[in-house]
C-alpha positions in Angstrom: 122.1 113.3 98.3 120.1 110.3 98.0 116.5 110.5 98.1 114.4 108.1 99.9 114.5 104.8 97.9 110.7 103.6 98.9 108.7 104.9 96.3 105.1 105.7 97.8 101.9 104.7 95.6 101.4 107.9 93.4 98.0 109.1 95.4 96.9 112.4 96.0 98.7 112.6 99.5 102.1 110.6 98.8 103.2 110.7 102.3 100.4 109.8 104.1 99.9 106.6 101.8 103.6 105.8 102.8 103.1 105.8 106.5 100.0 103.9 106.2 102.0 101.3 104.3 104.8 101.3 107.1 102.2 100.8 110.2 100.3 98.1 108.2 104.1 96.1 107.5 104.5 96.6 111.4 101.5 95.5 112.8 101.7 92.0 110.0 105.0 91.4 111.4 103.8 92.0 115.0 100.9 89.7 114.4 103.5 87.0 112.9 105.7 87.2 116.0 102.8 86.8 118.8 102.7 83.3 120.3 99.4 81.4 119.5 96.7 81.5 122.3 96.6 78.9 124.5 93.7 77.0 126.5 93.4 75.0 129.6 92.1 71.6 128.3 90.9 69.2 131.0 90.5 65.6 129.4 88.3 63.3 131.7 89.6 59.6 131.3 87.2 57.0 132.9 87.2 53.2 132.9 86.9 50.0 134.9 88.8 46.9 135.7 86.4 44.1 135.7 87.1 40.1 135.4 87.5 38.7 132.3 84.0 38.2 130.3 82.7 35.4 128.4 82.4 35.4 124.3 79.1 34.3 122.8 80.0 30.3 121.4 79.8 30.6 117.3 76.8 28.1 117.5 74.8 30.6 119.6 75.4 33.9 117.5 72.9 32.8 115.1 70.1 30.6 117.0 67.0 29.2 115.2 64.3 28.1 117.6 61.7 25.9 116.2 58.7 26.3 118.0 56.9 23.7 116.5 53.5 22.7 114.5 50.8 23.5 116.8 47.2 22.7 115.7 44.9 26.4 116.0 42.6 24.1 118.6 45.5 24.2 121.0 44.5 27.8 121.5 40.9 27.7 121.8 40.4 30.7 124.2 42.7 33.7 125.6 45.1 33.1 127.5 46.7 29.9 125.9 50.0 28.8 124.9 52.0 26.0 123.4 54.4 24.0 125.2 57.8 25.5 126.1 60.6 24.9 123.8 64.1 24.6 125.2 66.7 26.9 123.6 70.6 27.4 125.0 72.9 30.3 124.3 76.6 29.0 124.8 79.0 30.8 126.3 83.1 30.3 125.8 86.2 31.5 127.1 84.6 32.7 130.4 87.2 34.1 133.2 86.4 34.6 136.9 83.1 36.4 136.5 81.8 37.5 140.3 78.2 37.4 140.0 77.6 35.9 136.8 76.0 37.1 133.3 72.5 38.4 132.7 70.8 38.1 129.1 68.6 41.1 127.8 66.6 40.1 124.9 65.7 43.0 122.4 63.1 43.3 119.6 59.7 44.5 118.9 56.8 43.9 121.4 53.6 42.8 120.7 50.9 45.7 120.6 48.4 43.9 123.0 51.0 42.1 125.2 54.1 44.4 125.4 55.9 41.6 127.5 55.9 39.1 124.4 57.4 39.7 121.2 55.5 40.5 118.3 55.4 38.2 115.0 57.4 39.9 112.0 55.1 40.1 109.6 56.8 39.9 106.1 53.8 40.8 104.0 52.6 37.6 102.9 49.1 36.1 103.7 50.9 33.0 105.3 51.7 34.7 108.4 49.6 33.8 111.5 47.8 36.1 113.8 46.7 36.2 117.0 50.0 35.3 118.6 53.0 36.4 120.1 55.9 34.6 121.5 57.0 34.8 124.8 60.8 34.3 126.5 61.2 32.7 129.5 64.5 31.7 131.6 65.6 28.5 132.9 62.7 28.7 136.0 60.1 29.6 133.3 59.9 32.8 134.4 58.9 35.6 131.8 62.0 37.7 130.4 60.1 40.9 128.9 61.2 42.7 125.7 63.8 44.6 126.8 64.0 43.0 130.2 67.1 41.9 131.8 67.1 37.7 133.0 68.0 36.5 136.1 72.2 36.6 137.1 73.2 32.7 135.8 75.9 32.2 137.8 79.1 30.9 136.7 81.3 28.5 138.9 84.7 29.6 139.6 87.1 28.6 137.0 84.6 27.5 134.8 85.7 28.2 130.8 82.2 27.7 129.5 78.5 28.1 130.5 75.1 27.6 128.7 72.4 29.7 129.6 69.0 27.6 129.2 65.8 29.6 128.2 62.4 28.8 126.8 60.0 30.3 124.2 56.7 29.4 123.4 53.7 30.8 121.1 50.9 32.4 123.3 47.4 34.2 122.2 47.3 38.0 122.7 43.6 38.4 121.9 43.5 39.3 118.6 41.6 36.9 116.3 43.0 33.6 115.5 44.5 32.7 112.1 46.8 29.8 110.8 50.2 30.4 109.4 53.7 30.8 109.9 55.0 32.2 113.0 58.0 34.1 113.0 59.6 36.6 115.5 63.1 38.2 116.2 64.8 38.8 119.6 68.6 40.2 119.6 70.3 39.4 123.0 73.0 41.2 124.5 75.1 39.7 127.8 75.8 41.7 130.5 78.0 41.0 133.7 76.9 42.7 136.9 
């Protein structure tokens, strides 16, 4: 007579331990053979087909604008400003842009006049005070900090476009002090 070839663990009740072991093996095998749980997943894909846009010309990626050397007496009262200085942002590789291009200038707004750009304070004593910088479109209408310009139309078939803007120094109501005038603005183009 052949005895059971499975040797139960020697415990107080060997048969009970053997039954528990078999039940555990059956459940483990069942768990391994069950299909993985599936979930319904919805992927929402969106996009927009547009006309070809322009790229910023390499000469306009970093655009220094010299506002000039203005005597302090020019700003004898508030509000006063220097003469506007023209600068251009050049675009190239333009496609058929239906309405044109708009430009948003971002930067730090002046504390007193938030539509104007604050001077960059580099911590040195040679920085001017009482002055902010104003940016305008080609019609000399102010473009406030983080505000969009008018739409500059791009002629059908044109592959390049020069966007004309103006910048000038303006008093902001603080005490005037001579020194360097430095301000930074970052521009982004959009095609409405």
